C-alpha positions, 0 to 999 in steps of 0.5 A: 805718754797719754793723757792723765788717767790713761792706762797702759797694757803691761807685759811683765816678767819676761825672761830673755837671758838664756840662749840668744838674748838679742833674738829673745828680745825681738821675739818678746817685742813681736809678741807684745806688739801682736797682742797690743801691749804698750809696755814690755819688761825684759830681764832675767834672774839677777840680770837686766836687759842692756839699754841698747837692746831695749832701744832696738826693741822699742824702735822695731816693735813700737812698744815701751820697754821697762828694765827689770831684774828678778832678784833672789833675796833672803829675809830673816826668820819668820815666826821662829821658822827658818830664814826664807828665800824670796824672789822679787821683780825690781822694775825701772832701775839704773843698774841691776849690778847694785844687787848681790844674789841672796842679799837681805831683802830690806837692804835691796828694798831700800836701794830700790826706793832710793833709785825710784824703782818699783818692787813687785813680789813674784809668785808669792806662796805664803801669806805670812811672808807677804804680810811681812814684806807688804810695807816695802812692796809696790805690787805682787803677782796674783796670777803667774804664767808658770804657777797656775794657782792664783794668789789673792792674799792682798784683796784688802790691800789697795796700796799694793798693785796686783799683777798678772805676771807672764813669767814667760821664758822666751828661749826656744820654748813653746808658748803656753800656760801649761808647759811650765814656760810662762804665758804671754797672754797674761798682762797687767793694766796700770795707770799711765804714771805708775812707773814715774820717770822710766829709766832709759 
C-alpha cells in the first residue's frame, strides 16, 4: 500500500468464467499490467475467482486482484410497476456462494455490508431504480464497456463513487468497445483505502 492520499488504477468488471478461467485470468492480468493498472477485479455472473488463481495472477503480473461477483438480484415493485431485476457488482467478499441468484436486493446488500464488501450498480438504465437503491450503494457505473451510453444519474451524489466499468468478457474474443465484448481501456481511479482490508 502507498502513502495516505495515494490512488489506485482499478480495472473493474472483468469476466473470466467461460471457457478456460485460468487462461482468461492470465490474459486479464497481462492486460492490466500492460496498461499500468494497479488493481484488477476478476469474476463473472454469480461466480467469483478462486483465491489460488488470484494469487497466481498477482505473482505473475504484479497487480493486486480483487474478488467480485456480478449478482443477479430482484427488487420490489417501484411506483406500482413490475418487479425489477438488477445486476450489482459485489466486491471484496469472502464467498460468493452466500448469494442465491435472484435473491432480494436488500437481503444481499445487508450481507455485503456485514462482510465489509462494496456494492457497485452495474450499467444502470433507470433513474428511478438508481434513486431507490442509492442508500445501499458504494458505487455505480457511469460508463460501461458494452453499453456505450454514459449514465450520469448521480452527479449530485458524492457519496456514491462513479465507476468506469470495463465489462470485459475475456474468453477468446477480440478486445474493443464496439463489439459487445467490453473495453479494458476503461478504468477507475480510486483512493488507496477505498476497499479497506482486501479479502485474500
